[in-house]
C-alpha positions, -999 to +999 in steps of 0.1 A: +327-373+628+357-387+613+375-374+590+388-389+553+420-403+553+443-381+529+459-395+498+493-413+496+520-390+485+551-401+461+571-430+479+605-419+492+632-427+472+648-449+501+629-463+532+630-448+567+611-447+600+587-438+614+597-433+650+570-426+673+532-437+664+504-448+682+485-473+665+461-477+688+447-442+694+449-440+653+423-469+657+406-451+682+397-422+659+383-445+635+416-455+620+424-489+599+437-518+616+475-525+626+482-541+598+461-519+574+483-489+585+518-510+581+509-517+543+497-481+540+531-469+556+548-495+533+536-488+502+553-454+505+588-467+518+576-460+553+588-496+564+593-500+602+572-484+630+583-475+671+550-479+687+546-461+717+530-465+750+514-438+769+496-458+793+492-491+813+472-504+781+490-483+753+522-500+766+507-538+770+491-532+733+527-522+720+543-552+735+516-573+714+518-555+685+556-559+686+556-593+687+527-595+665+544-579+634+581-576+626+583-543+611+567-526+651+591-525+679+576-510+713+581-479+739+564-486+773+556-460+799+534-444+816+531-402+800+532-375+824+502-365+822+488-393+833+509-398+860+497-374+886+461-392+876+476-428+893+476-409+933+493-439+951+492-462+924+521-446+905+544-468+920+528-499+911+523-485+876+555-479+872+567-514+884+543-529+856+562-509+829+593-525+837+587-556+837+568-545+803+604-532+793+621-562+803+601-585+784+622-592+752+643-577+725+611-563+704+607-541+734+633-510+721+625-482+741+609-468+774+587-438+768+572-414+765+580-399+801+590-364+809+572-334+817+543-316+804+536-282+821+507-275+795+481-299+802+488-307+836+495-277+863+521-274+895+501-297+910+510-323+896+543-314+888+561-335+917+544-366+900+554-361+870+592-357+882+591-386+898+578-406+873+603-391+851+633-403+870+617-437+877+616-445+836+648-427+831+664-453+861+636-482+845+655-473+804+692-470+825+687-509+843+675-522+811+698-507+783+665-493+769+664-462+748+649-433+768+620-413+747+611-379+757+582-356+757+591-322+766+562-292+769+570-266+779+594-277+806+630-274+784+643-262+818+630-286+841+638-317+819+671-306+812+680-311+848+664-339+859+684-354+829+712-343+844+706-353+879+694-386+873+722-388+841+713-392+807+712-422+792+733-438+762+703-430+735+679-408+743+654-390+717+631-361+721+600-364+708+585-346+687+607-320+693+594-284+701+624-262+713+645-237+691+684-232+683+695-226+717+677-259+732+689-282+706+722-275+712+717-279+748+698-318+736+724-323+719+753-314+742+734-339+760+739-368+736+700-366+726+687-374+687+661-348+678+625-360+663+612-337+640+570-347+634+545-323+611+548-295+628+579-284+613+561-276+586+537-250+603+535-217+592+544-206+626+574-233+637+601-212+626+615-223+659+616-256+650+631-250+612+657-229+633+662-259+654+665-284+625+689-265+603+713-265+640+711-305+648+740-325+632+726-348+599+732-378+626+709-367+650+676-361+629+651-386+635+608-383+619+577-395+633+541-387+630+526-391+666+500-402+646+467-391+648+483-363+659+501-330+639+494-342+609+517-326+576+509-294+555+491-298+531+467-322+554+469-303+588+434-310+599+433-349+590+441-376+608+481-380+608+492-417+597+531-428+591+523-433+553+522-395+553+559-391+567+568-386+528+552-349+537+577-342+567+609-357+554+612-340+521+603-303+536+630-310+558+651-323+533+644-289+516+652-271+540+683-281+550+689-285+510+699-318+503+684-347+482+653-367+496+674-397+495+705-387+515+680-375+545+663-410+539+691-425+547+707-400+570+672-410+594+670-448+583+708-450+600+704-428+624+670-447+638+690-477+640+712-462+663+689-446+681+671-473+696+697-501+695+697-516+659+673-527+627+647-548+630 
């Protein structure tokens, strides 16, 4: 049974962007259609979304959504957990990702790519590494933002970035490290994107990371329909719930909600190659 959607929070005082959302997955979980989801987000001043693909079908959906709705831009990729499942077809899939990445200005990013050692064991790591390296190269060839998924793989993510060369615009999606790892990512020029997980009781490491992140490197996201912030953890997430995360972050940083909104809005434009 699909849980009821949480009520809308109080609107934010300035527009912000949900820089990582999966509207197609939300629909599969019983959520609203794209227009309804956008309207709900806009009503609380979350006015733009980066729709992120995790496989070929999802990446095609992201491009179609970006070409249909002015509030959306697309990111395209093979998720690290998907890469080992493709076997000999990985190269062909990566070629299609490159075609999608070069299909027009509404595609702003290559991602989410990266490494995930939580859901994929050692037998799948070679495919993940191959896929991650090629996504980095695609992002650099086409001047797209690189969006990185990193779960339990901090050292190898940085190692591969250093070996391939970090793209000029790189986003650590759903940042999952502590203050020390945050500094290492910042040293490589990355923006750090915080999701609803920063509000969780057991996430002191994320709060430590947020405190050391310069305000011009902070982004906010949902990863919807997952990672719903407190006070609605366990319910389906959606872009309209970002105000809960952002208000929590502003309080932690000791700054006004409006100031953090303005920072996040401007940061997202820089991170994803300009406004849309």
